[in-house]
PDB file of N, CA, C and O in Angstrom:
ATOM      1  N   MET A   1       0.048  -5.930  12.913  1.00  0.00           N
ATOM      2  CA  MET A   1       1.171  -6.069  12.004  1.00  0.00           C
ATOM      3  C   MET A   1       0.772  -7.016  10.871  1.00  0.00           C
ATOM      4  O   MET A   1       0.255  -8.108  11.105  1.00  0.00           O
ATOM      5  N   LEU A   2       1.020  -6.579   9.670  1.00  0.00           N
ATOM      6  CA  LEU A   2       0.761  -7.442   8.524  1.00  0.00           C
ATOM      7  C   LEU A   2       1.742  -8.607   8.532  1.00  0.00           C
ATOM      8  O   LEU A   2       2.916  -8.442   8.863  1.00  0.00           O
ATOM      9  N   ALA A   3       1.258  -9.760   8.173  1.00  0.00           N
ATOM     10  CA  ALA A   3       2.157 -10.901   8.034  1.00  0.00           C
ATOM     11  C   ALA A   3       3.181 -10.580   6.945  1.00  0.00           C
ATOM     12  O   ALA A   3       2.878  -9.899   5.965  1.00  0.00           O
ATOM     13  N   LYS A   4       4.381 -11.080   7.136  1.00  0.00           N
ATOM     14  CA  LYS A   4       5.467 -10.792   6.180  1.00  0.00           C
ATOM     15  C   LYS A   4       5.066 -11.169   4.756  1.00  0.00           C
ATOM     16  O   LYS A   4       5.321 -10.413   3.819  1.00  0.00           O
ATOM     17  N   GLN A   5       4.446 -12.321   4.592  1.00  0.00           N
ATOM     18  CA  GLN A   5       4.051 -12.775   3.255  1.00  0.00           C
ATOM     19  C   GLN A   5       3.004 -11.846   2.644  1.00  0.00           C
ATOM     20  O   GLN A   5       3.033 -11.578   1.443  1.00  0.00           O
ATOM     21  N   VAL A   6       2.083 -11.357   3.466  1.00  0.00           N
ATOM     22  CA  VAL A   6       1.055 -10.441   2.974  1.00  0.00           C
ATOM     23  C   VAL A   6       1.697  -9.133   2.521  1.00  0.00           C
ATOM     24  O   VAL A   6       1.404  -8.631   1.436  1.00  0.00           O
ATOM     25  N   GLU A   7       2.576  -8.585   3.361  1.00  0.00           N
ATOM     26  CA  GLU A   7       3.231  -7.327   3.001  1.00  0.00           C
ATOM     27  C   GLU A   7       4.078  -7.483   1.733  1.00  0.00           C
ATOM     28  O   GLU A   7       4.061  -6.613   0.862  1.00  0.00           O
ATOM     29  N   GLU A   8       4.811  -8.584   1.632  1.00  0.00           N
ATOM     30  CA  GLU A   8       5.630  -8.817   0.437  1.00  0.00           C
ATOM     31  C   GLU A   8       4.754  -8.946  -0.812  1.00  0.00           C
ATOM     32  O   GLU A   8       5.099  -8.430  -1.875  1.00  0.00           O
ATOM     33  N   SER A   9       3.633  -9.630  -0.677  1.00  0.00           N
ATOM     34  CA  SER A   9       2.724  -9.787  -1.814  1.00  0.00           C
ATOM     35  C   SER A   9       2.124  -8.448  -2.230  1.00  0.00           C
ATOM     36  O   SER A   9       1.981  -8.167  -3.420  1.00  0.00           O
ATOM     37  N   LEU A  10       1.774  -7.626  -1.243  1.00  0.00           N
ATOM     38  CA  LEU A  10       1.245  -6.292  -1.566  1.00  0.00           C
ATOM     39  C   LEU A  10       2.303  -5.439  -2.275  1.00  0.00           C
ATOM     40  O   LEU A  10       1.996  -4.742  -3.243  1.00  0.00           O
ATOM     41  N   LYS A  11       3.521  -5.495  -1.799  1.00  0.00           N
ATOM     42  CA  LYS A  11       4.596  -4.719  -2.427  1.00  0.00           C
ATOM     43  C   LYS A  11       4.880  -5.225  -3.841  1.00  0.00           C
ATOM     44  O   LYS A  11       5.157  -4.432  -4.741  1.00  0.00           O
ATOM     45  N   GLU A  12       4.812  -6.533  -4.037  1.00  0.00           N
ATOM     46  CA  GLU A  12       5.009  -7.089  -5.379  1.00  0.00           C
ATOM     47  C   GLU A  12       3.882  -6.643  -6.315  1.00  0.00           C
ATOM     48  O   GLU A  12       4.125  -6.281  -7.466  1.00  0.00           O
ATOM     49  N   ALA A  13       2.657  -6.674  -5.808  1.00  0.00           N
ATOM     50  CA  ALA A  13       1.509  -6.218  -6.604  1.00  0.00           C
ATOM     51  C   ALA A  13       1.665  -4.739  -6.955  1.00  0.00           C
ATOM     52  O   ALA A  13       1.384  -4.328  -8.080  1.00  0.00           O
ATOM     53  N   GLU A  14       2.110  -3.953  -5.989  1.00  0.00           N
ATOM     54  CA  GLU A  14       2.324  -2.525  -6.233  1.00  0.00           C
ATOM     55  C   GLU A  14       3.386  -2.311  -7.309  1.00  0.00           C
ATOM     56  O   GLU A  14       3.229  -1.458  -8.182  1.00  0.00           O
ATOM     57  N   SER A  15       4.456  -3.081  -7.243  1.00  0.00           N
ATOM     58  CA  SER A  15       5.519  -2.980  -8.244  1.00  0.00           C
ATOM     59  C   SER A  15       4.999  -3.334  -9.638  1.00  0.00           C
ATOM     60  O   SER A  15       5.299  -2.650 -10.617  1.00  0.00           O
ATOM     61  N   ASN A  16       4.221  -4.403  -9.712  1.00  0.00           N
ATOM     62  CA  ASN A  16       3.651  -4.799 -11.006  1.00  0.00           C
ATOM     63  C   ASN A  16       2.698  -3.739 -11.540  1.00  0.00           C
ATOM     64  O   ASN A  16       2.682  -3.462 -12.739  1.00  0.00           O
ATOM     65  N   LEU A  17       1.913  -3.153 -10.661  1.00  0.00           N
ATOM     66  CA  LEU A  17       0.997  -2.090 -11.094  1.00  0.00           C
ATOM     67  C   LEU A  17       1.764  -0.857 -11.566  1.00  0.00           C
ATOM     68  O   LEU A  17       1.352  -0.198 -12.521  1.00  0.00           O
ATOM     69  N   ARG A  18       2.867  -0.544 -10.908  1.00  0.00           N
ATOM     70  CA  ARG A  18       3.682   0.599 -11.363  1.00  0.00           C
ATOM     71  C   ARG A  18       4.223   0.342 -12.775  1.00  0.00           C
ATOM     72  O   ARG A  18       4.269   1.247 -13.608  1.00  0.00           O
ATOM     73  N   ASN A  19       4.624  -0.886 -13.024  1.00  0.00           N
ATOM     74  CA  ASN A  19       5.091  -1.256 -14.353  1.00  0.00           C
ATOM     75  C   ASN A  19       3.956  -1.122 -15.368  1.00  0.00           C
ATOM     76  O   ASN A  19       4.149  -0.587 -16.459  1.00  0.00           O
ATOM     77  N   ALA A  20       2.776  -1.610 -14.999  1.00  0.00           N
ATOM     78  CA  ALA A  20       1.614  -1.491 -15.889  1.00  0.00           C
ATOM     79  C   ALA A  20       1.265  -0.025 -16.125  1.00  0.00           C
ATOM     80  O   ALA A  20       0.896   0.357 -17.235  1.00  0.00           O
ATOM     81  N   LEU A  21       1.382   0.789 -15.088  1.00  0.00           N
ATOM     82  CA  LEU A  21       1.084   2.213 -15.220  1.00  0.00           C
ATOM     83  C   LEU A  21       2.033   2.889 -16.209  1.00  0.00           C
ATOM     84  O   LEU A  21       1.618   3.738 -16.998  1.00  0.00           O
ATOM     85  N   ALA A  22       3.290   2.510 -16.158  1.00  0.00           N
ATOM     86  CA  ALA A  22       4.270   3.095 -17.087  1.00  0.00           C
ATOM     87  C   ALA A  22       3.895   2.802 -18.537  1.00  0.00           C
ATOM     88  O   ALA A  22       4.007   3.677 -19.395  1.00  0.00           O
ATOM     89  N   PHE A  23       3.456   1.592 -18.809  1.00  0.00           N
ATOM     90  CA  PHE A  23       3.036   1.245 -20.168  1.00  0.00           C
ATOM     91  C   PHE A  23       1.698   1.883 -20.513  1.00  0.00           C
ATOM     92  O   PHE A  23       1.507   2.383 -21.622  1.00  0.00           O
ATOM     93  N   ALA A  24       0.785   1.864 -19.568  1.00  0.00           N
ATOM     94  CA  ALA A  24      -0.553   2.415 -19.818  1.00  0.00           C
ATOM     95  C   ALA A  24      -0.501   3.911 -20.089  1.00  0.00           C
ATOM     96  O   ALA A  24      -1.295   4.430 -20.872  1.00  0.00           O
ATOM     97  N   ALA A  25       0.422   4.600 -19.450  1.00  0.00           N
ATOM     98  CA  ALA A  25       0.513   6.051 -19.629  1.00  0.00           C
ATOM     99  C   ALA A  25       0.799   6.421 -21.082  1.00  0.00           C
ATOM    100  O   ALA A  25       0.460   7.517 -21.529  1.00  0.00           O
ATOM    101  N   ARG A  26       1.419   5.509 -21.806  1.00  0.00           N
ATOM    102  CA  ARG A  26       1.762   5.791 -23.208  1.00  0.00           C
ATOM    103  C   ARG A  26       0.694   5.374 -24.194  1.00  0.00           C
ATOM    104  O   ARG A  26       0.624   5.913 -25.298  1.00  0.00           O
ATOM    105  N   THR A  27      -0.147   4.412 -23.806  1.00  0.00           N
ATOM    106  CA  THR A  27      -1.035   3.844 -24.825  1.00  0.00           C
ATOM    107  C   THR A  27      -2.513   3.796 -24.460  1.00  0.00           C
ATOM    108  O   THR A  27      -3.359   3.669 -25.346  1.00  0.00           O
ATOM    109  N   GLU A  28      -2.837   3.894 -23.191  1.00  0.00           N
ATOM    110  CA  GLU A  28      -4.224   3.677 -22.770  1.00  0.00           C
ATOM    111  C   GLU A  28      -4.963   4.986 -22.527  1.00  0.00           C
ATOM    112  O   GLU A  28      -4.369   6.063 -22.471  1.00  0.00           O
ATOM    113  N   ARG A  29      -6.254   4.857 -22.387  1.00  0.00           N
ATOM    114  CA  ARG A  29      -7.097   6.012 -22.069  1.00  0.00           C
ATOM    115  C   ARG A  29      -6.787   6.502 -20.657  1.00  0.00           C
ATOM    116  O   ARG A  29      -6.344   5.725 -19.811  1.00  0.00           O
ATOM    117  N   PRO A  30      -7.019   7.783 -20.403  1.00  0.00           N
ATOM    118  CA  PRO A  30      -6.745   8.336 -19.066  1.00  0.00           C
ATOM    119  C   PRO A  30      -7.462   7.601 -17.929  1.00  0.00           C
ATOM    120  O   PRO A  30      -6.926   7.491 -16.826  1.00  0.00           O
ATOM    121  N   MET A  31      -8.664   7.101 -18.195  1.00  0.00           N
ATOM    122  CA  MET A  31      -9.409   6.379 -17.159  1.00  0.00           C
ATOM    123  C   MET A  31      -8.636   5.139 -16.701  1.00  0.00           C
ATOM    124  O   MET A  31      -8.649   4.809 -15.515  1.00  0.00           O
ATOM    125  N   VAL A  32      -7.980   4.465 -17.609  1.00  0.00           N
ATOM    126  CA  VAL A  32      -7.213   3.262 -17.267  1.00  0.00           C
ATOM    127  C   VAL A  32      -6.020   3.640 -16.393  1.00  0.00           C
ATOM    128  O   VAL A  32      -5.779   3.007 -15.366  1.00  0.00           O
ATOM    129  N   THR A  33      -5.286   4.651 -16.790  1.00  0.00           N
ATOM    130  CA  THR A  33      -4.114   5.063 -16.002  1.00  0.00           C
ATOM    131  C   THR A  33      -4.534   5.580 -14.629  1.00  0.00           C
ATOM    132  O   THR A  33      -3.860   5.329 -13.630  1.00  0.00           O
ATOM    133  N   SER A  34      -5.633   6.289 -14.589  1.00  0.00           N
ATOM    134  CA  SER A  34      -6.132   6.800 -13.311  1.00  0.00           C
ATOM    135  C   SER A  34      -6.526   5.669 -12.376  1.00  0.00           C
ATOM    136  O   SER A  34      -6.238   5.724 -11.181  1.00  0.00           O
ATOM    137  N   THR A  35      -7.170   4.659 -12.899  1.00  0.00           N
ATOM    138  CA  THR A  35      -7.595   3.524 -12.082  1.00  0.00           C
ATOM    139  C   THR A  35      -6.394   2.740 -11.570  1.00  0.00           C
ATOM    140  O   THR A  35      -6.379   2.323 -10.412  1.00  0.00           O
ATOM    141  N   ILE A  36      -5.405   2.537 -12.402  1.00  0.00           N
ATOM    142  CA  ILE A  36      -4.185   1.842 -11.958  1.00  0.00           C
ATOM    143  C   ILE A  36      -3.502   2.650 -10.856  1.00  0.00           C
ATOM    144  O   ILE A  36      -3.053   2.090  -9.856  1.00  0.00           O
ATOM    145  N   ALA A  37      -3.425   3.962 -11.045  1.00  0.00           N
ATOM    146  CA  ALA A  37      -2.814   4.820 -10.025  1.00  0.00           C
ATOM    147  C   ALA A  37      -3.593   4.734  -8.713  1.00  0.00           C
ATOM    148  O   ALA A  37      -2.991   4.708  -7.640  1.00  0.00           O
ATOM    149  N   ASP A  38      -4.911   4.691  -8.786  1.00  0.00           N
ATOM    150  CA  ASP A  38      -5.729   4.552  -7.576  1.00  0.00           C
ATOM    151  C   ASP A  38      -5.447   3.232  -6.866  1.00  0.00           C
ATOM    152  O   ASP A  38      -5.380   3.194  -5.638  1.00  0.00           O
ATOM    153  N   LEU A  39      -5.283   2.161  -7.619  1.00  0.00           N
ATOM    154  CA  LEU A  39      -4.969   0.857  -7.017  1.00  0.00           C
ATOM    155  C   LEU A  39      -3.619   0.895  -6.301  1.00  0.00           C
ATOM    156  O   LEU A  39      -3.476   0.355  -5.204  1.00  0.00           O
ATOM    157  N   ILE A  40      -2.641   1.531  -6.922  1.00  0.00           N
ATOM    158  CA  ILE A  40      -1.326   1.671  -6.296  1.00  0.00           C
ATOM    159  C   ILE A  40      -1.466   2.433  -4.981  1.00  0.00           C
ATOM    160  O   ILE A  40      -0.892   2.048  -3.962  1.00  0.00           O
ATOM    161  N   ASN A  41      -2.231   3.510  -5.020  1.00  0.00           N
ATOM    162  CA  ASN A  41      -2.440   4.323  -3.820  1.00  0.00           C
ATOM    163  C   ASN A  41      -3.139   3.529  -2.721  1.00  0.00           C
ATOM    164  O   ASN A  41      -2.792   3.667  -1.548  1.00  0.00           O
ATOM    165  N   ARG A  42      -4.103   2.713  -3.076  1.00  0.00           N
ATOM    166  CA  ARG A  42      -4.832   1.929  -2.083  1.00  0.00           C
ATOM    167  C   ARG A  42      -3.937   0.879  -1.433  1.00  0.00           C
ATOM    168  O   ARG A  42      -4.022   0.648  -0.227  1.00  0.00           O
ATOM    169  N   ILE A  43      -3.087   0.248  -2.222  1.00  0.00           N
ATOM    170  CA  ILE A  43      -2.152  -0.733  -1.663  1.00  0.00           C
ATOM    171  C   ILE A  43      -1.190  -0.043  -0.707  1.00  0.00           C
ATOM    172  O   ILE A  43      -0.929  -0.544   0.386  1.00  0.00           O
ATOM    173  N   ASP A  44      -0.663   1.105  -1.116  1.00  0.00           N
ATOM    174  CA  ASP A  44       0.245   1.859  -0.262  1.00  0.00           C
ATOM    175  C   ASP A  44      -0.460   2.265   1.037  1.00  0.00           C
ATOM    176  O   ASP A  44       0.142   2.230   2.110  1.00  0.00           O
ATOM    177  N   SER A  45      -1.719   2.643   0.937  1.00  0.00           N
ATOM    178  CA  SER A  45      -2.487   3.037   2.119  1.00  0.00           C
ATOM    179  C   SER A  45      -2.661   1.875   3.089  1.00  0.00           C
ATOM    180  O   SER A  45      -2.610   2.070   4.303  1.00  0.00           O
ATOM    181  N   ILE A  46      -2.866   0.674   2.569  1.00  0.00           N
ATOM    182  CA  ILE A  46      -2.998  -0.508   3.442  1.00  0.00           C
ATOM    183  C   ILE A  46      -1.727  -0.684   4.266  1.00  0.00           C
ATOM    184  O   ILE A  46      -1.789  -0.886   5.479  1.00  0.00           O
ATOM    185  N   ILE A  47      -0.588  -0.606   3.609  1.00  0.00           N
ATOM    186  CA  ILE A  47       0.693  -0.822   4.293  1.00  0.00           C
ATOM    187  C   ILE A  47       0.949   0.285   5.308  1.00  0.00           C
ATOM    188  O   ILE A  47       1.314   0.008   6.450  1.00  0.00           O
ATOM    189  N   LYS A  48       0.762   1.533   4.900  1.00  0.00           N
ATOM    190  CA  LYS A  48       1.028   2.669   5.793  1.00  0.00           C
ATOM    191  C   LYS A  48       0.064   2.705   6.969  1.00  0.00           C
ATOM    192  O   LYS A  48       0.473   3.001   8.092  1.00  0.00           O
ATOM    193  N   THR A  49      -1.201   2.409   6.733  1.00  0.00           N
ATOM    194  CA  THR A  49      -2.185   2.422   7.811  1.00  0.00           C
ATOM    195  C   THR A  49      -1.884   1.335   8.825  1.00  0.00           C
ATOM    196  O   THR A  49      -2.025   1.550  10.028  1.00  0.00           O
ATOM    197  N   ASP A  50      -1.472   0.177   8.351  1.00  0.00           N
ATOM    198  CA  ASP A  50      -1.118  -0.893   9.271  1.00  0.00           C
ATOM    199  C   ASP A  50       0.073  -0.488  10.129  1.00  0.00           C
ATOM    200  O   ASP A  50       0.094  -0.772  11.326  1.00  0.00           O
ATOM    201  N   GLU A  51       1.068   0.174   9.535  1.00  0.00           N
ATOM    202  CA  GLU A  51       2.222   0.653  10.298  1.00  0.00           C
ATOM    203  C   GLU A  51       1.789   1.676  11.348  1.00  0.00           C
ATOM    204  O   GLU A  51       2.258   1.647  12.485  1.00  0.00           O
ATOM    205  N   LEU A  52       0.897   2.569  10.959  1.00  0.00           N
ATOM    206  CA  LEU A  52       0.393   3.580  11.887  1.00  0.00           C
ATOM    207  C   LEU A  52      -0.335   2.923  13.057  1.00  0.00           C
ATOM    208  O   LEU A  52      -0.135   3.307  14.209  1.00  0.00           O
ATOM    209  N   LEU A  53      -1.172   1.942  12.764  1.00  0.00           N
ATOM    210  CA  LEU A  53      -1.902   1.249  13.823  1.00  0.00           C
ATOM    211  C   LEU A  53      -0.952   0.494  14.752  1.00  0.00           C
ATOM    212  O   LEU A  53      -1.201   0.413  15.954  1.00  0.00           O
ATOM    213  N   ASP A  54       0.122  -0.052  14.212  1.00  0.00           N
ATOM    214  CA  ASP A  54       1.136  -0.697  15.051  1.00  0.00           C
ATOM    215  C   ASP A  54       1.747   0.318  16.018  1.00  0.00           C
ATOM    216  O   ASP A  54       1.947   0.018  17.195  1.00  0.00           O
ATOM    217  N   ASN A  55       2.040   1.516  15.517  1.00  0.00           N
ATOM    218  CA  ASN A  55       2.605   2.566  16.377  1.00  0.00           C
ATOM    219  C   ASN A  55       1.619   2.985  17.458  1.00  0.00           C
ATOM    220  O   ASN A  55       2.013   3.170  18.610  1.00  0.00           O
ATOM    221  N   VAL A  56       0.360   3.137  17.113  1.00  0.00           N
ATOM    222  CA  VAL A  56      -0.666   3.498  18.099  1.00  0.00           C
ATOM    223  C   VAL A  56      -0.766   2.413  19.170  1.00  0.00           C
ATOM    224  O   VAL A  56      -0.822   2.715  20.362  1.00  0.00           O
ATOM    225  N   ASP A  57      -0.789   1.163  18.747  1.00  0.00           N
ATOM    226  CA  ASP A  57      -0.842   0.051  19.707  1.00  0.00           C
ATOM    227  C   ASP A  57       0.349   0.093  20.667  1.00  0.00           C
ATOM    228  O   ASP A  57       0.198  -0.129  21.869  1.00  0.00           O
ATOM    229  N   SER A  58       1.512   0.375  20.131  1.00  0.00           N
ATOM    230  CA  SER A  58       2.719   0.441  20.952  1.00  0.00           C
ATOM    231  C   SER A  58       2.631   1.579  21.970  1.00  0.00           C
ATOM    232  O   SER A  58       3.007   1.399  23.128  1.00  0.00           O
ATOM    233  N   ILE A  59       2.147   2.723  21.558  1.00  0.00           N
ATOM    234  CA  ILE A  59       1.998   3.873  22.472  1.00  0.00           C
ATOM    235  C   ILE A  59       0.991   3.550  23.572  1.00  0.00           C
ATOM    236  O   ILE A  59       1.219   3.867  24.739  1.00  0.00           O
ATOM    237  N   ILE A  60      -0.116   2.922  23.202  1.00  0.00           N
ATOM    238  CA  ILE A  60      -1.125   2.557  24.192  1.00  0.00           C
ATOM    239  C   ILE A  60      -0.544   1.578  25.216  1.00  0.00           C
ATOM    240  O   ILE A  60      -0.797   1.714  26.412  1.00  0.00           O
ATOM    241  N   LYS A  61       0.228   0.600  24.758  1.00  0.00           N
ATOM    242  CA  LYS A  61       0.859  -0.350  25.679  1.00  0.00           C
ATOM    243  C   LYS A  61       1.819   0.362  26.630  1.00  0.00           C
ATOM    244  O   LYS A  61       1.859   0.068  27.825  1.00  0.00           O
ATOM    245  N   ASP A  62       2.606   1.317  26.074  1.00  0.00           N
ATOM    246  CA  ASP A  62       3.549   2.067  26.908  1.00  0.00           C
ATOM    247  C   ASP A  62       2.817   2.872  27.973  1.00  0.00           C
ATOM    248  O   ASP A  62       3.268   2.934  29.117  1.00  0.00           O
ATOM    249  N   ILE A  63       1.707   3.482  27.619  1.00  0.00           N
ATOM    250  CA  ILE A  63       0.937   4.283  28.581  1.00  0.00           C
ATOM    251  C   ILE A  63       0.362   3.383  29.674  1.00  0.00           C
ATOM    252  O   ILE A  63       0.386   3.742  30.851  1.00  0.00           O
ATOM    253  N   LYS A  64      -0.149   2.232  29.291  1.00  0.00           N
ATOM    254  CA  LYS A  64      -0.729   1.305  30.274  1.00  0.00           C
ATOM    255  C   LYS A  64       0.316   0.755  31.233  1.00  0.00           C
ATOM    256  O   LYS A  64       0.003   0.460  32.387  1.00  0.00           O
ATOM    257  N   ASN A  65       1.560   0.613  30.766  1.00  0.00           N
ATOM    258  CA  ASN A  65       2.620   0.053  31.601  1.00  0.00           C
ATOM    259  C   ASN A  65       3.252   1.066  32.542  1.00  0.00           C
ATOM    260  O   ASN A  65       4.090   0.700  33.367  1.00  0.00           O
ATOM    261  N   LYS A  66       2.870   2.318  32.437  1.00  0.00           N
ATOM    262  CA  LYS A  66       3.461   3.350  33.317  1.00  0.00           C
ATOM    263  C   LYS A  66       2.703   3.496  34.588  1.00  0.00           C
ATOM    264  O   LYS A  66       3.065   4.315  35.432  1.00  0.00           O
TER     265      LYS A  66
END
């Protein structure tokens, strides 16, 4: 499980990047917007993967306790 502060910081970073992406989409080269979008995706993947691993851990514990 990600620490609450870590998860909140990642979500804040993701929000800031989404804001930057909105501005970049109007004025920057496609490479810049693509890179920002990739960063957003990577942050989202960190959060989702951690949640998935928490679920797997929980299932393994349930199986061991039966």
